[in-house]
C-alpha positions in Angstrom: -18.9 -21.9 5.2 -17.0 -18.7 6.0 -15.7 -18.0 2.5 -18.9 -18.7 0.6 -19.0 -15.2 -1.0 -15.4 -15.4 -2.3 -14.0 -17.6 -5.0 -10.4 -19.0 -4.8 -8.9 -16.1 -6.6 -10.8 -13.5 -4.6 -9.8 -15.2 -1.4 -6.2 -15.2 -2.4 -6.4 -11.5 -3.3 -8.0 -10.7 0.0 -5.2 -12.6 1.8 -2.6 -10.5 -0.1 -4.4 -7.3 0.7 -4.6 -7.9 4.5 -1.0 -9.2 4.5 0.1 -6.0 2.9 -1.7 -4.0 5.6 0.0 -6.1 8.3 3.3 -4.2 8.3 3.9 -0.8 10.1 6.4 0.2 7.4 3.9 -0.5 4.6 1.3 1.4 6.4 3.7 4.3 6.8 4.4 4.2 3.0 0.6 4.3 2.3 0.1 7.2 4.7 2.9 9.1 3.1 1.4 8.5 -0.4 -2.0 9.6 0.9 -0.5 12.9 2.1 0.1 14.1 -1.4 -1.8 14.4 -4.7 1.3 13.5 -6.7 3.1 10.2 -7.2 6.4 9.9 -5.3 9.8 8.6 -6.3 10.7 5.5 -4.3 14.0 7.3 -3.4 12.0 10.2 -2.0 9.9 7.8 0.1 13.1 6.2 1.3 14.5 9.5 2.4 11.3 10.7 4.0 10.9 7.6 6.0 14.6 7.2 6.7 14.7 3.6 5.5 17.0 2.1 2.8 15.9 2.1 -0.8 16.1 -1.7 -1.1 13.8 -2.1 2.0 11.3 0.4 0.7 11.3 -1.3 -2.7 10.6 -4.8 -1.2 7.7 -3.3 0.7 6.4 -1.5 -2.3 6.4 -4.7 -4.3 4.1 -6.3 -1.6 1.8 -3.3 -1.8 1.7 -3.5 -5.6 1.0 -7.2 -5.6 -1.9 -6.5 -3.2 -3.3 -3.8 -5.6 -2.7 -0.9 -3.2 -0.2 1.0 -5.2 0.8 1.5 -8.9 4.5 1.6 -9.9 5.6 3.6 -12.9 9.0 3.6 -14.6 10.1 7.2 -15.2 13.5 7.1 -16.9 15.7 5.1 -14.5 13.5 5.9 -11.5 10.4 4.2 -10.1 7.5 6.3 -9.1 4.6 5.1 -6.9 1.0 6.3 -6.2 -2.1 4.9 -4.5 -4.4 3.0 -6.7 -7.4 4.1 -4.6 -6.9 7.0 -2.2 -10.6 6.7 -1.2 -10.2 3.1 -0.2 -7.3 4.0 2.2 -9.3 6.8 3.7 -12.3 4.4 4.2 -10.1 1.8 5.9 -8.5 4.4 8.2 -12.0 5.7 9.1 -13.1 2.2 10.0 -10.0 1.7 12.2 -10.7 4.9 14.0 -14.4 3.8 14.5 -13.1 0.5 16.1 -11.4 2.5 18.8 -14.6 3.9 20.2 
């Protein structure tokens, strides 16, 4: 059986993780977050990527549910950061390796 090493909850988490990586915009958000050491306001991400705040927020919610980003409330603003910058670098490295 293919999923022998994964329990039901782990399989569901893996599905959410790969679903989150299946969007170009979500990948752009992750790359933007990886380009800085500091968390970013969702409004700043919206401006930098030239995409509306509601659209960015919906995509951030998918990334958060997949465990890829953390969302913090700062006053009335929401700030996001990567949960594991090393994981993103590893994934990108593996993608580059596939090209060769």
